N, C-alpha and C positions, 0 to 999 in steps of 0.2 A: 469148713474147708481146711485141709492141712497145708500149711505153707512152710517150706524149709529152704534155708539158704546155706549152701556149702561155703564155709568161711575159713580162710587160711589161719592156722595157728602156729605158734612158735614152740620153744623148748618147754614151756608150760602151756598146757592146753587152754588156759584162760587168756593167754597173750594172743590177741587177734589184731593183726597189724596191716593187712593188705589195704593199700589205698583204694583199690577198686571195690573191695568189700565194704569199706567204710562209706563210699559213695552210696552204696545200696542200703546199708544200715540206716543212714540218715534219711534216705528217700522213703524207706518203709515207715520210719517214725513220722515223717512228714505226712504220709497218707493215713497214719493211724492203724497200720496193719500189723497184727500180732504174728510173729514169725519164730520158728525154731531155728537156731543157728547151730549147724552141725560142723564140728571142727574137722579140718582137712589139712594134710601136709603135702609138700611138693611131690613126694614119691608115691603118693596114694592115688595114682592116676587111674587105676582099675576101678576105683569107686565112682568115677565120673563117666565110665564107659557108656552108661545109659543115655548120657547127654551128647555123646559123640564129641567130646570136648576134653581137654586135658589140663585145664586150669580153672581157678575160681575168680569171680563168683559164678555159681550156678543156682538159679532160683527154681524151685519146684512149687508151683501154685496149683494145687489140686493135680490134674492130669497135664497141666501145661508146664513145659520145661523151657527156660529162657537162659541163654548164656551171654556173657559180655556185659559189663556194668552199664554202659551207655544204652545198650539194647534193653536191658532190664528196666532202666529208667523210662525209656519210651514205652515199654510194655505196661508199666504201672500207670502211666498217663492214659493209655488206651483202655485198660481194664478197670481203672478206678479214677475216673476223670475229675473228681472233686479235688481241689487243691493241686492244680497242675505243677509239675516240676520243670518241664522244658518248654511247654507251650507249642504252638504251631506256627507255620509260616516264618515271618521275620524273626520272631522270638526263638524258634527252634534253630534257625540258621546261626543266630548269634551264640546260642548255647553250644552248638557244634564247633564253631570257631574257638570258643573259650576252652572246650575240651582239648582241642589240638594244642592250644597255647599252654595249658597245664602239662600235657604229656610230653611236649617237645621242648619246653623251656623251663618250667618250674621243677618237674620231677628229676631231671638230670642234675640240677644244682643241688637238690636235696640229697640225691644219692651220693654226691661227693662229700657231703657232710656226715652221712651216717653209714657208709658202706661197711666198715668193720664192725660197727655196733649192730648192724642188721645181721651180719654173719654170726655174731655171738648170740643173737636173740633167737635164731631159728633152731629147730630140733637138731641135735648132733647127727642123726642119721641122714639129714638133708644137706648137711654143709658141703660135702664133696660135690654133690650135684649142683648146688647153688654156685659154688666157686667155679666149677668147670663151665657152666652155661654163661655166667656173667663175665668171666674173664674172656671167653670167646667173643662175647658181644662188644666188650670195651677194648679188646686188643692189648690188655695189660693186666697185671695182677691186681687183686682188690687192694692190696697194700699201696700200690702206686696210684690207684684211682682215688683212694681215700685222702682227700685234701680239704679238711673242714673249713679252713679260713678262706680258701679259694672258692669253695661252694657257697659260703655265707656272702661273700662279696658279689658273686654272680646272682645269688638269690635276691639281694637287695636291689640290684639293677633291674632284674627281670620283673620284680613286683612293683616297680615304680608306678605304672598306670593303675594298678590295683589300689595302691596307697592313695593316689589322687582321688579315686572314686570314693574310697572309704572316708575321706574327709568331708564328704557331702551326704553320705547315707550310711546307716549302721550295718547294712548287709549289701552284698553285691547285687542282689535282686530287689533291693529296696528296703522297706521298713521291716520286713520279715525275711528270713532266709528261704531259699528255694534251690532249684537244680544247679545253677551256676555256683552258688556258695558250696554245695556239696561236692562239686567237681574239684574245687581247690582244697576244700577242707579234707577230703579223703587223702590227698597227698601230704598235707601238713600233719594230719593225724598219724599217718604211717611213720613219719620221722619222729613225732612226739612219743609214740608207743615204744620204739626200739632204742631210743637214744636220749641221753641227758644233755646233749649239745644244744646250746641256745640257737634257735632258728631265726630270731629277729630281736632287736633291742627291745627292752621292756616298755619303752615309751613310744614304740612304733605303732602306727595305725593298724597295721596288719596284725600285730600282737594283740591289740585290743579287740579286733574282730575275732581272732582265734579264741580269746577268752569268752566272748559272747557266744560263739558257736559251741564251745564246750558245755555251756550252760543250757543249751536248747534241750527240749523234751525231757524236762526234769533231770538235767545233768547226765543224759545218756553217755556222752563221750567223756565227761569229767569223771564218771564212775568206772571207766574202762581200766582193765588191768594193764599195766605197763612194766617196762624193765625196772622201774623204781620200786615195784612191788615184789620183785624176785629176791630170794635170800642172798645176802652178801656172799661173794665168792662163787 
């Protein structure tokens, strides 16, 4: 079966930074599913017309087309039930809550840290679109929104309950990572790929967790192309 994931890329096609695509990348690795990752940019919306969707990730699994990262994770659990990602019942409800926590609290703090780094990382042809849409969303310029120190302080406070949990267990889902880990890791990996800004102190439990996540699946994320791999200038 041919499996393809449409995956956001930056100014270098190897730079793949979408937090939502990273959720799915880790989920596919968790399930042991080989996948072709097709690069896609913000203005290539016509390429997704078949999915009736205008953003990534989009997963094509044979004839099945699935959009939205969380729905893709749910689909993978249904289609490939071994090694569950989200679980069912209470487990699913807790994962859904954590999804909202990441998207409403963690990701905005990260955006304040990396806003201008992200603008520089995306393809030049996409920058005007990115600036226009994000400034409309935030009600200010990207330059005004970009407040790395403020973002780091907010992130430290937001991740306090995560930090407490990680003092007791190596991963958010227990002894091995699973869906909840990938929800947070996707957002952290997004910032890690596009910026050299420190996201957490090196001795922080979240930083140690992130290093463990980078090493998963034979260093899948550790081997990812980032802005640190781009030519200087």
